[in-house]
N, C-alpha and C positions, 0 to 999 in steps of 0.2 A: 429533421433535420438541417444545418446551416446552409445555402446553396451560397450565400454572394459572400462567402467570406474573405476578398478580398476590399472589397469596395466597404466592411463593415466594419465601425470606429473598434480602433482598438485590436485588431489585426495587425498582422505583418509585424516588419520592426521596427522595437526599440530601441535603435542603441546606447551598445556605451553601460548596460547600469552599474556599474565598477570604473568610474575615475583611473584607478588604481591600475583597470584592466582595459586597456582600448579595442584588443584583438579579442575580447569577451564582452560577446555579440547577444540579447535575448531578442527571442522572437516570437510574435502570440499567434498558436489557431486556433479555429472552433472545435469543438467537438459537441456530439449530440448527446450531452448528458446535462444532468442540475447540476453537476462543478462545474458551469463554466467550459472556458477557452484553458487551453492548456501552454503553459512558457518550459519554450523549449529553449539551447544556447547556443549556439557555432563559435565556434573558437578559427578564431580567419589565419593561422597558425600552419607550418610543417608538421606534423599536415594538416591539412583540412579540415575538423572531428566535430559533431554534432553528437552532443551532451541529450540521449532523450529523438522523439522521430514526432508526435503527436496519431491521430488514429486514423486510419487511413480508410483515409472520403474524397472525393472529389473538391469538396470546398476546402481540408486539411490542406492536399495535397495542393491546390492552388493557391491557398494563403503561405505554403513554402517559395515554392516558386518566383511570388516575387518580392519577397520579401530578402530572397538569392539577389534574381534580380539588380532590386534596390545596391542589392553588396558589390553587383556588378561581377558574379562567378554565376555557376552551371550548376546545378547537383549533380551534374555527371563527375564533377569536381570532387568532391566529396571520398573521401582520404580512411577516416575512419565513425563507430558510430558507440559512443558507453553508453552502455543504457540503468538506468538508474534501479531502472525494475522490469517486472513481466507487462504491463499492466500495457492494455488496445491503447490508451495517449502519451504511455510511450515509448513501449518494442511497435506499437503499427504501423511502421513505414519502410521501417528497416529491410528489410525481405524488398518491398516495391520499390524503391532507390534501388538496391542491385539487379535490381529483372529491371531497372532504366537506363543501366552500364557500369556505374559507377562501380570504379575496382575497388568496393570497400571492406574492414575489418568488425566485426561483430566483438564490443569488449563487455561483459556485465561480470557476478557475481560470483564464484563458483559456485554457490547454491543453485543462485538462480538460474546459471548456464540448462540445467534438465529442461525447467521450467520453458521457457527458450524455444527450445530447438524440436521441439515434443506441443509447442501450443498448437490445439487448437478452440474451438467454440467449447464443444461437446467437454472439453478437463480443464478447462477456464470453468465453467461452470459448475463445472464436479456434482454433480448434481445425489446422485449416487451414496459418493461419502460423506456427500453432507446432512442427506436423508440419512445415518447410518451415526455422526456424530449428535443428530437431534433425539436419535429416539432414545441410546441414553444417556439422552442427557431432557427427557423426560415428553419429550414433546406428540400429540396424540398421534394414532395414526392418520386417523380424516384426514385433520390436518396438511402436517404430512403429503398426504396423497395428492389436496388439491396444492400445496404449491407447485409440487414436479408437472403438476399439470401444464401447469402457468407457467416453470422455468420453460421445458418444452416448448410447449407455445411460440416464445420468445425466441425459441433454437430457430425454428423454420421461419418466421417471420420478419428478423433482423437478420442482416447482411452483415456478418463479421467484419471487425473495423479493425482488425493486426490477425495477425499469420505468425510460424515460424520461418527460423530465422540463422543458422548456424553461426554459434559461439564459436571464435578460431584465439581469443585471449580471454580465456580464467582469473577474475582479480581476487585477490587477498583483501583482508584487513593492512592496511600496515602498506602499501607498493605503492609509489609514486608512476607520475604517469606524465613524461617528460615531452611539453615543449621546447619551441626554439628562446623565448622571452620569459616563463616561469616552468612549473612542474605543478605538476597533483596529487592529493596524498587522501588513497582511493578510506573510506571510511564504510568501517559493513553496522548496516543501522537495521538491523532485524527488530518486524512489530509489524505495518500496517503488510508486509512482504518476508520472508524468512531469508530471502538474498537481498532484500534494498542496499543498495552503499549509498553514501554521502561522497562529493567530492568539497573538500577544501586546496586552500591556496593560502598559504602559510603567511607568504609576508604580505600580502594588504590584508590576511584575516578573511579572505572569504570563505559561504561556504554551500557550493549548491545541495540543495536538497532536498532534494527532486519531492514527494508524495510524504518522507515524514515529519518534516514541518510545512506550513505549509498561512498564508499572509490572511485567510480567510473563512479558517475550518481544522478541524484533527479527523485526522484519518482514522478507515474505522479497523481495527485490526484483526487477524488473517486467524482461522484457529484451526487444526484440521489433525486429522488419523497419519500417524506417519509411518511406513512401511516396516515394521519392529515389532520383537515379539515384546509382551509386556513384563515388566523389570519386575525379576521373582523374589523383590524386596518387594513387592507392594501388596500386600492383603486385599485388593480386591480385583487385582489381575486385569486393571486395566492398561484401553492401548495406549503404546504413549505416543503423543498428539506435539503439533507445534502449537504453543500458546503465546501469543502476541502478544499483550497485554502486556502481559510478565517481562517480555523480550522487551516492549515496548519501553516499560520504567525505567529498564535496565536501559537500555540504547540512549534517555534523553536525559538521565541521572551523570552517563560518561560525559556527555555532548555542554552538561552544564559545566562542570569542574573548567573545561576550557576556555578561550576567550576567542571570539568570533565577532564581527566588527559588520559587518553584512552577513543575510543570508537570499538569497537564488535560488527559492523556489518552483516550485511544478506550475503553484495554483496561484491568489491574492498580491501578483506584485512584487515589490523589493519591501526586505523587512532588513530595519535599520536597528531593531531593541531586539540582538537575538535576545540575552537572555530573558530581556519579558517575555518574547514568544516562545520557550520554552518552560518558561515556569510556567504560561499560560496554557498550556501541554500537559505537564504535569498534575497541574489544576483542575483540569478538566475531568480528566477521569478519576484522582483521588476523591474529587465530588463524585461522583456514578460509581466509585465504589463503596462508600460509604452507603450511598445508598440501597446501590445490593445489598448489604451489610444488614441494615436498618429496617429493607425486605425482607433478610431474610429469619431476624431476631424475633419479627411478630410470625412468619407465617411456623416460625419453628415453634414458640411458647407450647402450643396447648399439643403437639404431635410429637414432637423433638425433632427434626429435619425437611427440610420440606426439593426438590429440585429444581433445578435451573431452568423450565418453563414457568412452576411457578411461583416463582418472584420472577417472570415475564410477563405474566398477567398480572400481580399485582405493582409493577412496576410503570406497564402501559396500557392499562383497562381500557384505554377505548379506540386502541390501533387494531389491523385488520391484523387477524394470525395470519390469515395469507400474503397481504402486500407485503403488508411493515413489518414483517418478524423475524423476516435473516442475523442483519444487521446485527441490530442490537441482540438478539438471541447469541456473538459472537459477543459482545459486550458483555453479556449477564456471564455466560461461562469466560470468562474471562476476566471480569470480577470475583468469584469464588475462585478460577486458580488466583488469581493474585490473595488472598482471601488465604484461603489453604499453606501459599510459601512463609505469611506470614503468620502461621500456627492460629490463627482463629477463630476457622472451621474446622469442623469433620467430616471426610468423603465417609461414605456406604454408599454399599448396594444392598438395592429393598433383591426381597423371594421374584418380586418380576426383572431382576435386570439392570432397571434405571439406579443412576448414581443419584446420589442425594447429597444434602447438606445437612450440617450438626453445627450450632455453635456452641463453640469452643468459650468463647467466654460472654457475661452482656455486652446487646452492643445497642451503642446507640448513635 
């Protein structure tokens, strides 16, 4: 855990990253994770607003307070928090600001709002739901049991860096958020989470991207079962899922059709070549989908089909299946979803209930 945030190089206030938007300031706050610091944004307008909040930790709070001091404001003056999504480095301090006296409203996308209001470390970890998903896609019970024990230990050992808060306004794609000198357009961009939103200032062609596009990484995409009955048209009777990688590709392609000048992400500085950043994110996952297709083709050649778990093993033979499997397995399932959407694989259900995939055409 970082404890000396205000004195650490790079943390604190980074003034006006977009000269055309002088009231928009970037704040850099520490996190205890490998992703590094998180970049949030303050709008010095009417109302005084934060875009995301950083994790709930003493170091992050100290850096936030120091940045507000440099701006000549107190945290109690914050009137609005707009959340790009529910993860801890974005939602983390929203309720803490309320508890400290800020009379603020929290705004988030309507899909994300229930998760924000019911957030807890246990719900965020979603152990049982992930276990059910992994079981259906072939992960052995012994691996699931060991990973479950590790994740439950994390819940006991690590203090929560986030907490639930009330959402006062549920946003939708295309809505406009007005400030004194400009307005922001809400863009729904599912993939990393189901309700991830972006904020666009049309005149300067600036886009605040949260974790959807980052300057130094590509986000993982989520997938999980939905609380819905199986589609009666599905012969496999599969439980419906949020299919994050399929949604992420669609979200990126919608952005590619627009013209932006500057991207302001939550990680990785300022992006001044937006089209290139979008293309690189698309290419990152396109390459991985092709690798998944090739691995499936090789596995299925002698036996007709293979599970997502078997594809994972083929792609990551040296990875620890307990500590290094979760997000990579989500990527493999997501890649198979993309191939399924493209008609390149046929999902089947084995006698033991495991979903497997067979190539519909020669994969190279």
